[in-house]
C-alpha positions in Angstrom: -3.2 136.8 39.1 -3.5 138.0 35.8 -6.3 139.9 34.6 -7.3 142.2 31.5 -5.3 145.0 32.8 -2.2 143.0 33.0 1.1 144.0 31.0 2.6 140.6 31.7 1.0 137.3 32.3 2.8 134.7 34.2 2.4 130.8 34.7 4.0 128.9 37.8 6.8 126.6 37.4 4.1 123.8 38.1 2.4 124.7 34.9 5.1 124.1 32.4 3.4 121.7 29.9 4.3 118.1 30.8 3.9 116.7 27.1 4.9 118.1 23.5 1.8 118.3 21.2 2.5 116.5 17.6 0.7 118.1 15.0 1.3 114.8 12.8 -1.9 113.4 14.8 -4.1 115.8 13.4 -2.8 116.6 9.9 -5.4 116.9 7.2 -3.4 114.5 4.6 -0.3 112.5 5.7 3.4 114.1 5.2 4.8 112.4 1.9 7.6 110.1 3.3 11.2 111.0 3.5 13.2 109.3 0.6 16.6 107.5 1.1 19.3 110.1 -0.8 20.9 107.3 -2.6 18.0 104.7 -3.4 15.1 107.1 -3.5 13.0 104.7 -1.5 11.2 105.7 1.5 13.6 105.7 4.6 13.1 103.7 7.9 14.3 104.3 11.5 17.3 102.1 10.7 18.3 104.6 8.3 18.4 107.4 10.6 20.2 105.8 13.5 23.9 106.6 12.5 23.0 110.3 13.1 20.0 110.2 15.8 19.6 108.5 18.8 16.5 105.9 18.9 14.3 108.3 21.0 14.4 111.0 18.9 13.8 109.3 15.9 10.6 107.6 17.6 9.5 111.2 17.9 10.4 112.2 14.1 8.0 109.4 13.1 5.0 109.2 15.8 1.6 109.9 15.3 0.6 110.2 18.8 -0.6 113.5 19.7 0.9 113.7 23.1 4.6 112.9 23.9 5.7 113.0 27.6 8.5 115.4 28.4 11.4 113.7 30.4 11.6 114.8 34.2 15.3 115.7 33.5 14.6 118.0 30.6 11.3 119.5 32.5 13.9 120.3 35.1 16.3 122.3 33.1 13.2 124.2 31.5 12.7 125.7 34.8 15.6 127.9 34.3 13.5 130.1 32.0 10.0 128.5 31.5 7.2 129.2 31.6 8.0 132.5 29.6 6.1 135.5 30.0 3.3 136.4 27.8 3.0 140.4 27.0 0.4 142.6 26.1 2.1 145.1 23.6 0.0 148.1 25.1 2.3 150.8 24.3 2.7 149.5 20.8 -1.1 149.5 20.4 -1.1 152.9 21.4 1.6 154.1 18.9 -0.3 152.4 16.4 -3.6 154.0 17.1 -5.2 150.3 16.8 -8.0 148.7 18.3 -6.4 145.4 17.8 -5.4 143.6 20.9 -1.5 142.5 20.6 0.1 140.0 22.5 3.6 138.5 22.3 5.4 135.4 23.9 8.9 136.5 24.8 11.4 133.6 24.5 14.5 135.9 24.7 14.6 135.3 28.5 16.0 131.8 27.9 19.9 131.6 28.9 20.8 131.5 25.0 18.3 134.6 24.3 15.8 132.5 22.2 13.7 130.0 21.7 16.2 127.3 20.4 17.0 125.8 24.0 13.6 124.0 24.3 14.7 121.6 21.7 18.4 121.7 22.4 18.2 120.4 26.0 15.8 117.7 24.7 18.1 116.4 22.1 21.2 116.5 24.4 19.4 114.7 26.5 18.1 111.8 24.5 21.6 111.5 22.8 23.3 111.4 26.4 20.7 108.7 27.4 21.7 106.6 24.8 25.7 107.1 25.5 26.6 109.4 22.6 29.7 111.6 23.5 29.6 114.2 20.9 27.3 116.3 18.9 27.8 118.0 15.5 25.4 120.8 14.3 25.2 124.0 12.0 24.1 127.3 13.0 22.9 130.4 11.0 22.9 133.7 13.3 24.2 131.4 16.1 21.3 131.3 18.1 20.8 127.3 17.5 24.7 126.9 18.1 24.7 128.9 21.6 21.5 126.6 22.4 23.4 123.3 21.5 26.5 124.5 23.4 24.4 125.3 26.5 22.6 122.0 26.5 25.6 119.9 25.9 27.4 121.8 28.7 24.3 120.6 31.0 24.9 116.8 29.8 28.5 116.8 29.6 28.9 116.4 25.5 31.3 117.7 23.2 30.0 120.0 20.7 31.1 121.0 17.2 29.4 124.0 15.3 29.8 125.0 11.9 28.5 128.6 11.8 27.7 130.0 8.2 30.7 132.2 7.6 28.8 135.3 6.9 27.4 135.1 10.3 30.5 133.9 11.9 32.2 137.2 10.7 28.8 139.5 11.3 28.2 138.0 15.0 31.3 137.4 16.5 30.0 137.4 20.2 27.6 134.7 19.4 30.9 132.5 18.7 32.0 133.6 22.3 29.1 132.5 23.8 29.4 129.2 22.3 32.8 128.7 23.3 32.1 129.9 26.8 30.0 126.8 27.1 32.5 124.8 25.6 31.6 124.4 21.9 34.2 124.3 19.2 33.3 126.4 16.4 34.5 126.9 12.5 33.5 129.1 9.9 31.5 127.3 7.1 32.3 126.1 4.6 35.4 124.9 6.3 38.5 122.6 5.8 37.5 120.2 8.2 35.3 118.3 6.1 35.7 116.8 2.5 32.3 118.7 1.7 33.7 122.1 3.1 36.8 121.6 1.1 35.2 120.9 -1.9 33.2 124.0 -1.9 36.1 126.1 -0.9 38.1 124.8 -4.2 35.0 125.9 -6.1 34.4 129.3 -4.5 37.3 130.1 -1.9 35.1 133.2 -1.1 32.0 131.6 -0.7 29.8 133.3 2.1 28.4 129.9 3.0 24.7 128.7 3.8 22.8 126.6 6.3 22.7 123.9 3.6 26.8 124.2 3.3 27.2 123.7 7.2 24.4 121.2 7.6 26.4 119.1 4.9 29.4 119.7 7.0 27.9 118.6 10.3 26.0 115.4 8.8 29.6 114.6 7.3 31.4 115.1 10.6 28.4 112.9 12.6 28.5 110.2 9.8 32.4 109.6 10.1 32.7 109.4 13.5 31.4 106.5 16.1 31.3 108.5 19.1 29.3 111.6 17.4 25.4 112.2 16.4 23.9 115.1 14.4 21.8 117.7 15.7 19.5 120.1 13.9 17.7 123.2 15.6 14.8 123.3 13.1 13.1 121.8 10.2 12.6 118.2 11.2 9.5 117.0 13.0 10.8 116.2 16.3 12.5 119.8 16.7 9.0 121.3 16.0 7.4 118.9 18.8 9.7 120.4 21.2 9.0 123.8 20.6 5.2 123.3 21.2 6.0 124.1 24.7 5.6 127.9 23.5 2.0 127.5 22.1 1.1 125.4 24.7 1.8 127.8 27.5 0.6 130.7 25.6 -2.9 129.2 25.5 -3.0 128.8 29.0 -1.7 132.6 29.3 -4.4 133.8 26.9 -6.9 131.7 28.9 -6.0 133.7 32.0 -7.1 137.1 30.6 -10.1 135.6 28.4 -8.5 135.9 25.3 -8.5 133.8 22.2 -6.1 134.6 19.2 -7.9 135.6 15.8 -4.4 135.8 14.1 -1.1 133.8 15.0 2.0 135.2 13.7 5.9 134.0 13.5 9.1 134.5 11.4 10.1 131.2 9.3 13.3 130.3 8.3 13.3 126.2 8.9 10.0 126.7 10.8 10.6 125.8 14.7 9.8 129.1 16.3 6.6 129.5 14.1 5.5 126.0 14.8 6.4 126.4 18.4 3.8 129.1 18.9 1.1 128.2 16.1 0.8 124.3 16.0 -1.2 124.0 19.1 -3.6 126.8 17.9 -3.6 125.4 14.4 -4.9 122.4 16.0 -8.0 124.4 16.9 -8.1 125.7 13.2 -7.9 121.9 11.9 -11.0 121.1 13.7 -12.8 124.0 12.8 -12.0 127.2 14.9 -11.6 130.5 12.6 -8.0 131.5 13.0 -5.3 133.0 10.7 -1.8 131.9 10.9 1.0 133.9 9.3 4.5 132.5 8.6 6.8 135.4 7.8 10.1 135.2 5.8 12.5 137.7 3.9 12.3 138.5 0.5 16.0 137.8 0.1 15.2 134.2 0.8 11.5 133.4 -0.1 11.0 129.8 0.3 7.2 129.5 1.1 6.1 132.5 -0.9 8.3 131.7 -4.3 9.8 128.3 -3.7 8.5 125.2 -5.4 6.6 122.2 -3.4 8.8 119.1 -4.2 11.1 116.7 -2.8 14.8 118.3 -2.2 17.9 117.4 0.1 18.0 119.3 3.1 21.5 120.1 2.8 23.7 121.4 -0.2 26.1 118.7 -0.9 23.2 116.0 -1.0 23.8 113.4 1.9 20.3 114.2 4.2 17.2 112.5 3.2 15.0 113.9 0.4 11.9 115.7 2.3 9.0 117.2 0.4 9.0 120.8 1.1 8.6 124.3 -0.5 12.4 124.9 -1.9 14.7 127.2 -3.8 16.9 124.4 -4.3 19.7 122.7 -2.4 22.3 124.5 -4.2 20.8 128.0 -3.3 23.3 130.4 -1.5 21.2 133.4 0.0 22.2 136.6 0.1 24.0 137.7 3.4 21.1 139.6 5.0 21.4 140.1 8.7 18.5 137.8 9.7 20.8 134.7 9.5 18.2 132.4 10.9 15.9 132.9 8.0 18.6 132.0 5.2 17.4 128.4 4.2 16.8 127.2 1.0 14.0 125.0 2.3 11.3 124.6 5.2 10.1 122.2 7.7 8.0 119.6 5.8 5.0 119.8 8.3 5.0 123.8 8.1 5.2 123.3 4.0 2.3 120.9 3.9 0.2 123.3 6.2 0.9 126.1 3.7 0.1 124.0 0.8 -3.2 122.7 2.3 -4.2 126.6 3.0 -4.0 126.5 6.8 -1.0 128.7 6.9 -0.5 131.9 4.9 3.1 132.7 4.0 4.6 136.4 3.6 8.1 137.9 2.8 9.4 141.1 3.4 12.3 143.5 2.6 15.2 144.1 5.1 14.5 147.8 5.8 10.8 147.6 6.3 11.7 145.1 8.8 14.1 147.1 11.1 11.7 149.8 10.6 9.3 147.7 12.3 12.0 146.8 15.1 12.7 150.1 15.8 9.0 151.0 16.4 8.5 148.0 18.6 11.9 148.6 20.4 10.9 152.4 21.1 7.4 151.5 22.3 8.2 147.9 24.1 11.7 148.7 25.2 12.8 145.1 23.9 15.2 145.0 21.3 14.2 142.0 18.9 16.3 139.7 16.9 16.3 140.4 13.3 14.0 137.3 12.6 11.6 138.1 15.4 11.4 141.5 13.4 10.0 139.9 10.5 7.0 138.8 12.5 6.8 142.3 14.2 6.5 143.9 10.6 3.3 141.5 9.9 1.9 142.2 13.4 2.1 145.9 12.6 0.6 145.7 9.2 -2.3 143.7 10.5 -2.8 146.1 13.4 -3.0 148.9 10.9 -5.5 147.0 8.6 -7.5 146.5 12.2 -7.4 150.5 12.6 -8.4 150.9 8.9 -11.6 148.3 9.3 -12.2 149.1 12.9 -11.8 145.8 13.8 -10.4 144.8 17.6 -9.1 141.4 16.8 -6.6 139.7 19.0 -2.9 139.0 17.3 -0.4 137.1 18.9 2.9 136.5 17.7 6.3 134.9 18.9 9.2 137.3 20.1 11.6 134.4 19.4 14.8 136.2 20.7 16.6 139.5 21.7 18.9 141.2 19.4 21.5 142.1 21.8 24.1 140.3 19.3 22.8 142.2 16.3 23.9 145.6 17.0 25.7 145.5 13.9 22.7 145.1 11.7 20.9 148.0 13.7 23.8 150.2 13.4 23.6 149.4 9.2 20.1 150.5 9.2 20.2 153.5 11.4 23.1 154.7 9.4 21.0 154.1 6.2 23.7 151.4 5.1 21.1 148.5 5.0 20.3 147.4 1.7 17.1 146.0 0.3 17.5 142.5 -1.7 14.6 140.7 -3.5 15.8 137.7 -4.9 15.5 137.7 -8.7 13.4 135.2 -10.4 16.2 134.2 -12.5 18.1 133.2 -9.5 15.2 131.1 -8.4 15.1 129.3 -11.6 18.9 128.6 -12.0 18.7 126.9 -8.2 15.8 124.8 -9.4 17.3 123.4 -12.3 19.1 121.0 -9.9 15.7 119.7 -8.9 14.8 118.2 -12.1 16.3 114.6 -11.6 14.9 114.5 -8.4 11.6 112.6 -7.6 8.2 114.8 -7.4 5.5 114.6 -4.8 2.8 112.6 -6.2 
């Protein structure tokens, strides 16, 4: 049994949540509807049917607070769930803070991140409806690895368009995907019309998640046996990740804790939402709580983007959604946190930021890796560059608690390990990691492409 002296807080397999939590049921105001990319009119389930199985489409539009997790999905979850909750006692000592720091560690999954929580569910619902093949994009490779794993479990083919800069930065992520049977190509690629067009305009394009999404969507839309699968942003993806926060609630309750601050890194929004949404449900209903979404200063979507309708991809084939965006044609710098290089964000997370329920914060690369080193040398786990953004905010909040003499409880999501990211650590340790803050003129240029798109009313 866990108590206040425990370092690791475990749950038994029978305590894995049996339902996902859908924050759409508790939003302070409704999400603006997604719009058809051609007509600009609100889309319905039939418009999404060429890309997604109906089981996921119904989750995407659901207003039900609780959605059952299929038994087949739960059985696979038991390979790594429930994931452990740690008390970061050594980090607290290093920081000399009165704050109590806890982290939910999702790096224990076979793919090394939180991403299988939704990959398994998505593969299951596609297999159930007779789909033979899934196409997807990946940035740092965490999502591609997770979907390759899930497709392997359910006997599906998997095609992954991997952002070119990450394809070359992280070759072993590619090897992991291929080990589980996926076919991986660098994006932009010559395999799609959209990829060929971008390469004709810029043969040296480093790629972006927006470009890779365009390719994966085109792949699915042009084949009868294929559906598209996305690792973040969409409502059903964030829904599946709420097992993280639901478990964390049980684990904290076991030691008599509730968080004052919940922190997660945010690129598309899945790991931040997965931890924070079950706690934000309490905040929406009056509980005092701060939730902080952390992003890179090189891709400052939530902190410097504009809240408006935009495409989720670069070419403009996906539905228009209301979100904070840097413009769908924005190509981010090749920073090492590949999972955070996206021009937009989850509509759910963006609405919560807009309504003041979530704070957004951006950091440069070197302070982020400084925090990662501090964490690794105290807690021993090497964090992924994405997760290190959350750790930077945790350390800053813990130091604030020290200065103010406040013993607050801080919870964050350590969404993955950094074992495939040693090139980034090597660059930092050798003094070669460059800080890059996106110039305002780059944002202004990217946002010009939004002038003709619908505005949020």
